[in-house]
N, CA, C and O atoms as a DFTB+ gen file, in Angstrom:
472 C
 N C O
     1  1      97.898     118.669     118.924
     2  2      99.136     118.458     118.486
     3  2      99.672     119.101     116.995
     4  3     100.824     119.148     116.563
     5  1      98.694     119.468     116.515
     6  2      98.951     120.216     115.373
     7  2      99.757     121.262     115.110
     8  3      99.446     122.303     115.688
     9  1     100.676     121.291     114.426
    10  2     101.655     122.331     114.289
    11  2     102.844     121.769     115.320
    12  3     103.983     122.206     115.159
    13  1     102.613     120.929     116.236
    14  2     103.922     120.707     116.989
    15  2     104.254     118.941     116.419
    16  3     103.388     118.071     116.332
    17  1     105.667     118.781     116.106
    18  2     106.220     117.628     115.885
    19  2     105.984     116.635     117.014
    20  3     106.232     116.932     118.183
    21  1     105.455     115.339     116.612
    22  2     105.189     114.382     117.531
    23  2     106.650     113.839     118.456
    24  3     107.676     113.867     117.777
    25  1     106.772     113.499     119.489
    26  2     108.115     113.122     119.698
    27  2     108.395     111.888     118.946
    28  3     107.481     111.318     118.352
    29  1     109.685     111.409     118.933
    30  2     109.880     110.186     118.253
    31  2     109.098     108.941     118.627
    32  3     108.377     108.265     117.892
    33  1     109.414     108.744     120.080
    34  2     108.601     107.669     120.444
    35  2     107.029     107.556     120.042
    36  3     106.556     106.499     119.626
    37  1     106.409     108.517     120.174
    38  2     104.976     108.571     119.560
    39  2     104.786     108.451     118.397
    40  3     103.832     107.735     118.090
    41  1     105.702     109.170     117.133
    42  2     105.471     108.919     115.771
    43  2     105.635     107.444     115.764
    44  3     104.774     106.725     115.256
    45  1     106.944     106.867     116.429
    46  2     107.149     105.203     116.124
    47  2     105.722     104.322     116.435
    48  3     105.270     103.484     115.654
    49  1     105.175     104.650     117.603
    50  2     103.983     104.021     117.985
    51  2     102.957     104.057     116.980
    52  3     102.385     103.056     116.548
    53  1     102.732     105.285     116.609
    54  2     101.651     105.668     115.272
    55  2     101.943     104.741     114.272
    56  3     101.143     103.927     113.809
    57  1     103.401     104.920     113.872
    58  2     103.419     104.035     112.654
    59  2     103.502     102.693     112.830
    60  3     103.091     102.121     111.821
    61  1     103.863     101.935     113.691
    62  2     103.563     100.520     114.296
    63  2     102.198     100.226     113.904
    64  3     101.895      99.353     113.090
    65  1     101.243     101.116     114.616
    66  2      99.868     100.539     114.707
    67  2      99.445     100.831     113.246
    68  3      98.560     100.075     112.846
    69  1      99.824     101.643     112.471
    70  2      99.284     101.588     110.909
    71  2      99.761     100.540     110.471
    72  3      98.961      99.923     109.767
    73  1     101.077      99.909     110.633
    74  2     101.804      98.752     109.733
    75  2     101.043      97.794     110.310
    76  3     100.895      96.858     109.525
    77  1     100.511      97.631     111.319
    78  2      99.999      96.146     112.148
    79  2      98.632      96.225     111.451
    80  3      98.030      95.157     111.342
    81  1      98.078      97.290     110.984
    82  2      96.715      97.280     110.138
    83  2      96.666      96.843     108.810
    84  3      95.572      96.566     108.318
    85  1      97.833      96.729     108.075
    86  2      98.053      96.862     106.661
    87  2      98.514      95.479     106.719
    88  3      99.744      95.455     106.750
    89  1      98.081      94.530     106.740
    90  2      98.641      93.284     106.674
    91  2      98.757      92.856     105.089
    92  3      97.824      93.105     104.327
    93  1      99.802      92.280     104.690
    94  2     100.418      92.019     103.026
    95  2      99.455      91.093     102.670
    96  3      99.341      90.007     103.239
    97  1      98.655      91.521     101.623
    98  2      97.765      90.618     100.761
    99  2      98.526      89.349     100.187
   100  3      99.750      89.217     100.161
   101  1      97.626      88.481      99.751
   102  2      98.169      87.330      99.192
   103  2      99.157      87.606      97.924
   104  3     100.245      87.078      97.691
   105  1      98.354      88.730      97.071
   106  2      99.326      88.804      95.920
   107  2     100.783      89.192      96.006
   108  3     101.607      88.974      95.117
   109  1     101.115      90.017      97.604
   110  2     102.340      90.500      97.544
   111  2     103.124      89.698      98.156
   112  3     104.337      89.719      97.949
   113  1     102.416      88.670      99.205
   114  2     103.351      87.615      99.562
   115  2     103.504      86.760      98.661
   116  3     104.569      86.202      98.925
   117  1     102.913      86.160      97.412
   118  2     103.415      85.469      96.400
   119  2     104.508      86.097      95.492
   120  3     105.378      85.452      94.907
   121  1     104.389      87.069      95.464
   122  2     105.027      87.862      94.643
   123  2     106.767      88.077      95.368
   124  3     107.795      88.109      94.692
   125  1     106.703      88.176      96.580
   126  2     107.901      88.100      97.189
   127  2     108.424      86.563      97.202
   128  3     109.633      86.423      97.018
   129  1     107.566      85.282      97.420
   130  2     107.918      84.358      97.307
   131  2     108.779      83.915      95.977
   132  3     109.786      83.214      95.880
   133  1     108.087      84.515      95.114
   134  2     108.485      84.331      93.695
   135  2     109.924      84.669      93.570
   136  3     110.859      83.914      93.304
   137  1     109.931      86.509      93.917
   138  2     111.310      86.907      93.747
   139  2     112.408      86.549      94.778
   140  3     113.566      86.964      94.745
   141  1     111.913      85.782      95.626
   142  2     113.181      85.163      96.696
   143  2     113.675      83.762      95.741
   144  3     114.852      83.441      95.576
   145  1     112.725      83.181      95.286
   146  2     113.267      81.929      94.475
   147  2     114.076      82.209      93.229
   148  3     115.086      81.574      92.929
   149  1     113.539      83.252      92.490
   150  2     114.556      83.572      91.204
   151  2     115.529      84.513      91.938
   152  3     116.189      84.994      91.017
   153  1     115.810      84.841      92.658
   154  2     116.996      85.709      93.319
   155  2     118.282      84.809      93.489
   156  3     119.260      85.353      94.003
   157  1     118.368      83.608      93.144
   158  2     119.553      83.070      93.048
   159  2     119.754      82.550      91.520
   160  3     118.863      82.029      90.850
   161  1     121.278      82.821      91.031
   162  2     121.602      82.655      89.785
   163  2     121.465      80.987      89.232
   164  3     121.120      80.596      88.117
   165  1     121.826      80.266      90.315
   166  2     121.600      78.714      90.051
   167  2     120.036      78.357      89.891
   168  3     119.601      77.607      89.017
   169  1     119.439      78.857      90.642
   170  2     117.973      78.856      90.126
   171  2     117.120      79.390      89.002
   172  3     116.082      78.855      88.611
   173  1     117.633      80.454      88.537
   174  2     117.533      80.858      86.882
   175  2     117.850      80.205      86.186
   176  3     117.038      79.810      85.350
   177  1     119.323      79.703      86.161
   178  2     119.890      78.914      85.324
   179  2     118.695      77.539      85.122
   180  3     118.226      77.268      84.016
   181  1     118.423      76.967      86.072
   182  2     117.782      75.703      86.300
   183  2     116.204      76.121      85.556
   184  3     115.790      75.377      84.667
   185  1     115.607      76.997      85.859
   186  2     114.682      77.501      85.110
   187  2     114.642      77.815      83.382
   188  3     113.673      77.672      82.636
   189  1     115.603      78.142      83.138
   190  2     116.034      78.312      81.476
   191  2     116.242      76.754      81.293
   192  3     115.388      76.251      80.564
   193  1     117.108      75.954      81.753
   194  2     117.405      74.632      81.317
   195  2     116.194      73.930      81.084
   196  3     116.124      73.110      80.168
   197  1     115.064      74.219      81.962
   198  2     113.969      73.189      82.086
   199  2     113.013      73.972      80.861
   200  3     112.300      73.323      80.097
   201  1     113.104      75.154      80.825
   202  2     112.317      75.555      79.620
   203  2     112.662      75.566      78.111
   204  3     112.005      75.618      77.071
   205  1     113.936      75.499      78.424
   206  2     114.618      75.098      76.720
   207  2     114.144      73.543      76.349
   208  3     113.596      73.196      75.303
   209  1     114.485      72.736      77.434
   210  2     113.810      71.268      77.071
   211  2     112.430      70.649      77.337
   212  3     112.124      69.487      77.073
   213  1     111.424      71.827      78.043
   214  2     110.308      71.442      78.140
   215  2     110.040      70.581      79.442
   216  3     108.966      70.735      80.024
   217  1     110.847      69.805      79.855
   218  2     110.870      68.713      80.899
   219  2     112.126      68.035      81.149
   220  3     112.613      67.322      80.272
   221  1     112.728      68.207      82.343
   222  2     113.864      67.231      82.637
   223  2     113.736      66.991      84.162
   224  3     113.315      67.662      85.105
   225  1     114.305      65.684      84.007
   226  2     114.522      65.080      85.233
   227  2     115.436      65.540      86.145
   228  3     116.310      66.305      85.738
   229  1     115.399      65.159      87.535
   230  2     116.671      65.642      88.186
   231  2     118.035      65.259      87.870
   232  3     118.987      66.039      87.918
   233  1     118.106      63.949      87.524
   234  2     119.597      63.715      87.083
   235  2     119.954      64.715      85.978
   236  3     121.068      65.234      86.047
   237  1     119.135      65.049      84.959
   238  2     119.541      65.933      84.026
   239  2     119.897      67.282      84.214
   240  3     120.731      67.885      83.538
   241  1     119.083      67.849      85.378
   242  2     119.392      69.245      85.668
   243  2     120.613      68.974      86.528
   244  3     121.513      69.766      86.249
   245  1     120.894      68.223      87.361
   246  2     122.187      68.271      88.095
   247  2     123.347      68.248      86.968
   248  3     124.228      69.085      87.167
   249  1     123.494      67.486      85.889
   250  2     124.228      67.450      84.714
   251  2     124.529      68.943      84.324
   252  3     125.658      69.433      84.356
   253  1     123.597      69.486      84.019
   254  2     123.412      70.914      83.530
   255  2     124.009      71.812      84.356
   256  3     124.676      72.663      83.768
   257  1     123.969      71.890      85.698
   258  2     124.001      73.005      86.784
   259  2     125.299      72.499      87.242
   260  3     126.125      73.294      87.689
   261  1     125.582      71.076      87.161
   262  2     126.738      71.130      87.942
   263  2     126.928      70.704      89.352
   264  3     128.041      70.767      89.874
   265  1     125.834      70.254      90.014
   266  2     125.692      70.370      91.452
   267  2     125.297      68.732      91.738
   268  3     124.922      67.816      91.007
   269  1     125.516      68.829      92.861
   270  2     124.919      67.359      93.574
   271  2     123.606      67.281      93.891
   272  3     122.983      68.333      94.034
   273  1     123.074      66.250      94.028
   274  2     121.703      65.405      93.978
   275  2     121.185      66.338      95.085
   276  3     120.320      67.143      94.739
   277  1     121.532      66.346      96.183
   278  2     120.775      67.037      97.406
   279  2     120.708      68.439      97.431
   280  3     119.866      68.986      98.143
   281  1     121.779      69.329      96.486
   282  2     121.774      70.929      96.205
   283  2     120.437      70.938      95.276
   284  3     119.467      71.650      95.534
   285  1     120.514      70.027      94.125
   286  2     119.783      70.309      93.102
   287  2     118.189      70.087      93.633
   288  3     117.227      70.754      93.254
   289  1     118.166      68.993      94.594
   290  2     116.671      68.995      95.006
   291  2     116.278      70.001      95.936
   292  3     115.071      70.154      96.124
   293  1     117.210      70.810      96.631
   294  2     116.883      71.688      97.460
   295  2     116.343      72.954      96.722
   296  3     115.316      73.575      96.994
   297  1     117.265      73.214      95.712
   298  2     116.752      74.192      94.812
   299  2     115.517      74.171      94.107
   300  3     114.743      75.127      94.067
   301  1     115.305      72.875      93.452
   302  2     113.890      72.374      92.700
   303  2     112.980      72.857      93.929
   304  3     112.063      73.636      93.669
   305  1     113.178      72.445      95.241
   306  2     111.959      72.646      96.096
   307  2     111.666      73.771      96.593
   308  3     110.563      73.966      97.103
   309  1     112.590      74.684      96.530
   310  2     112.357      76.302      96.571
   311  2     111.442      76.583      95.255
   312  3     110.317      77.078      95.335
   313  1     112.022      76.232      94.118
   314  2     111.142      76.580      92.956
   315  2     109.862      76.242      92.731
   316  3     108.967      76.882      92.177
   317  1     109.864      74.897      93.341
   318  2     108.364      74.343      93.008
   319  2     107.497      75.081      94.460
   320  3     106.300      75.359      94.396
   321  1     108.132      75.260      95.410
   322  2     107.303      75.900      96.860
   323  2     106.775      77.364      96.139
   324  3     105.686      77.841      96.458
   325  1     107.492      77.895      95.330
   326  2     107.195      79.306      95.256
   327  2     106.317      79.104      93.808
   328  3     105.913      80.074      93.166
   329  1     106.099      77.777      93.422
   330  2     104.828      77.859      92.403
   331  2     105.158      78.209      90.797
   332  3     104.427      78.732      89.956
   333  1     106.585      77.706      90.689
   334  2     107.195      77.909      89.359
   335  2     107.420      76.978      88.520
   336  3     107.549      77.112      87.303
   337  1     107.491      75.746      89.306
   338  2     107.687      74.241      88.631
   339  2     106.525      73.433      89.113
   340  3     106.068      73.479      90.256
   341  1     106.107      72.717      88.168
   342  2     105.412      71.333      88.512
   343  2     106.090      69.945      88.240
   344  3     106.803      69.799      87.247
   345  1     105.880      69.002      89.064
   346  2     106.687      67.986      88.870
   347  2     105.895      66.691      88.601
   348  3     104.905      66.607      89.328
   349  1     106.077      65.597      87.698
   350  2     105.473      64.666      87.238
   351  2     106.379      63.275      87.872
   352  3     107.610      63.300      87.895
   353  1     105.698      62.261      88.299
   354  2     106.563      61.107      88.451
   355  2     106.199      59.720      87.584
   356  3     105.109      59.218      87.308
   357  1     107.389      59.367      87.311
   358  2     107.289      58.011      86.189
   359  2     107.754      57.121      86.959
   360  3     108.980      57.236      86.984
   361  1     107.343      56.159      87.702
   362  2     108.179      55.068      88.374
   363  2     109.246      55.691      89.615
   364  3     108.755      56.215      90.615
   365  1     110.365      55.606      89.485
   366  2     111.444      56.560      90.654
   367  2     111.894      57.756      89.930
   368  3     112.707      58.464      90.525
   369  1     111.549      58.083      88.850
   370  2     112.031      59.389      87.971
   371  2     111.121      60.412      88.391
   372  3     109.911      60.200      88.473
   373  1     111.644      61.498      88.656
   374  2     110.812      62.831      88.912
   375  2     111.206      63.830      87.743
   376  3     112.362      64.227      87.598
   377  1     110.191      64.189      86.953
   378  2     110.517      65.179      86.043
   379  2     109.749      66.737      86.376
   380  3     108.636      66.926      86.867
   381  1     110.579      67.563      86.007
   382  2     110.203      69.093      86.365
   383  2     109.833      69.773      85.014
   384  3     110.664      69.612      84.121
   385  1     108.897      70.393      84.760
   386  2     108.556      71.514      83.998
   387  2     107.863      72.794      84.334
   388  3     107.154      72.824      85.340
   389  1     108.010      73.911      83.543
   390  2     107.537      75.023      84.155
   391  2     106.004      74.960      84.305
   392  3     105.279      74.345      83.522
   393  1     105.468      75.821      85.644
   394  2     104.095      75.535      85.962
   395  2     103.310      76.573      85.179
   396  3     102.088      76.683      85.281
   397  1     104.113      77.376      84.344
   398  2     103.175      78.517      83.385
   399  2     104.340      79.111      82.442
   400  3     105.512      79.331      82.746
   401  1     103.766      79.285      81.363
   402  2     104.719      79.921      80.257
   403  2     105.229      81.226      80.501
   404  3     106.237      81.650      79.936
   405  1     104.405      82.031      81.523
   406  2     104.336      83.325      81.637
   407  2     106.016      83.702      82.603
   408  3     106.748      84.689      82.674
   409  1     106.033      82.362      83.184
   410  2     107.616      82.637      84.041
   411  2     108.710      83.134      82.983
   412  3     109.542      83.969      83.337
   413  1     108.704      82.603      81.650
   414  2     109.568      83.031      80.541
   415  2     109.498      84.535      80.403
   416  3     110.481      85.275      80.362
   417  1     108.442      84.847      80.348
   418  2     108.108      86.440      80.040
   419  2     108.967      87.284      81.381
   420  3     109.666      88.282      81.208
   421  1     108.728      86.642      82.658
   422  2     109.279      87.328      83.479
   423  2     110.746      87.270      83.555
   424  3     111.285      88.312      83.926
   425  1     111.367      86.453      83.331
   426  2     112.696      85.844      83.193
   427  2     113.404      86.796      82.436
   428  3     114.528      87.222      82.701
   429  1     112.526      87.185      81.251
   430  2     113.173      88.157      80.017
   431  2     112.994      89.510      80.382
   432  3     113.662      90.365      79.800
   433  1     112.083      89.868      81.377
   434  2     111.957      91.242      81.605
   435  2     113.238      91.547      82.623
   436  3     113.950      92.551      82.612
   437  1     113.324      90.445      83.465
   438  2     114.421      90.580      84.286
   439  2     115.748      90.946      84.058
   440  3     116.558      91.709      84.584
   441  1     115.723      89.999      82.904
   442  2     117.258      89.937      82.219
   443  2     117.376      91.362      81.360
   444  3     118.494      91.846      81.190
   445  1     116.233      91.996      80.842
   446  2     116.033      93.407      80.048
   447  2     116.461      94.402      81.279
   448  3     117.164      95.387      81.056
   449  1     116.129      94.173      82.206
   450  2     115.970      95.433      83.261
   451  2     117.746      95.284      83.763
   452  3     118.346      96.339      83.971
   453  1     118.373      94.170      83.904
   454  2     119.466      94.020      84.458
   455  2     120.297      94.320      83.304
   456  3     121.315      94.915      83.656
   457  1     120.232      94.137      82.164
   458  2     121.235      94.748      81.112
   459  2     121.210      96.281      80.696
   460  3     122.117      96.800      80.046
   461  1     120.067      96.958      81.141
   462  2     120.065      98.384      81.144
   463  2     120.741      98.819      82.080
   464  3     121.071     100.005      82.066
   465  1     121.087      98.048      83.039
   466  2     121.499      98.661      84.411
   467  2     123.272      98.596      84.193
   468  3     124.040      99.113      85.004
   469  1     123.645      97.998      83.176
   470  2     124.907      97.588      83.097
   471  2     125.687      98.844      82.670
   472  3     126.906      98.788      82.508
């Protein structure tokens, strides 16, 4: 078939086979999970508020972002699931803090990229 172009169906089949062999590695999966988690301005605001205070309870985060408890907990669950937050319990209270300080570097880099695009 050298010199001849593959028919669209054959080309699509070849591409599909290649892609099936290229399973995403764990780093790519983790990066995508983080990107989805910080893709919401509300969650970025939550991360910034938690970073500014070092640790906040759910009720404090609710006040900062002006959202209901279910909405706040939903967003916190996404951030925690992406590995961006850690929680500690004290009695009935749940406190959230950044899982790693490098998250601040990531947010700042994204802010700079966004500012350069304006």
